N, C-alpha and C positions, 0 to 999 in steps of 0.2 A: 569341383571334386564330386565324384559320384557317391551316393549314399551306400552304406553297407546293407546288403539284403538281410532279412531275418535268417539267423543261423541256428541250426540244431546242434546238439552235442556232437553228433557224427560229423557235421560240417567243420566244426572247430578242430576235432581230432584229425581230420583229413588235411586241413590247413597246416596244423602243427607238424604233421608227418611230412608234408611237402617242404616245410622249412627245416627238416632234419631234426626235429625235436623227438625225444624218446619218452615213452611213458615211464615214470619213475615209481609212483605208488598211488594207491587209492585209499582214502580214509573217509569212510561213510559216503557222503554224496559228493566228495571233492576228489578230483583227479589232479595229480601233479605231474607236469611234463617239463623235462629238462632239455635245454639246448644251448647252442652258442650262436650269438649274433654279433657281428663285428668284433669277434675275438673275446667277447665277454659272456660268461655263463649266465643263463637266464632260467627262471623257473616260472611257469605259467600254471595257475590253478583254474580248473574248469569246475564251476559249481552247478551241479545238475539241477538243483532246486530253482535256479533262475532261468532255466531254458524254457522256451526258445529265446535266443538272444536277439534283441532288436536294436535299432540305432538309438532308441530312447532308453536303453538298458545300461545302467552304470557298470554292470558286470562285464559287458562286452568291451567297453573302453578301458576297464581295469586290465583285462586280458591283453589288449593291444599294448598298453603301457608296460605290463610285465614282460612281454615278449621282446621289447626293444625295437620293434618294427613300427613303421608309420601306417596310417590307415590306407594309404595308397599301396603300400607293400602287401598289406593283408588282402586287398582286392586282387592284386597280381597273383598271390598264392592261391586264392579261391579259384582263379582261372587256370590253375595247374602250372603256372610258371615256376621255374627254379630261380632262386636268388643267390648270386655268388657271395653275398654277405653272410649267409647262413651255412653252418656246418661245424662239425666237431674238429678240434685241433688235431693235427698230425702228432702221433706219438713219436718221441725221440727214439732213434735206434739204440739198442743196448750195446 
């Protein structure tokens, strides 16, 4: 398995956007991003104080766990791939 590169806050934002997460709110130095992975709602917190995020950084692995994605899926998203397991549920017609 390839190691994750060092990621900036912008890299993590781009990755979450590729996974169809949406910025929910910002509180001080913490950004909260909401999304759906495998049909389950997920909330990922980006802590600006811990950036840049390295493979030795617990915060990086915490964000991976919060997202419900694997490390391999994060690598694919970093390369710009779209994952069919990510996306917001369809709204029921009224």
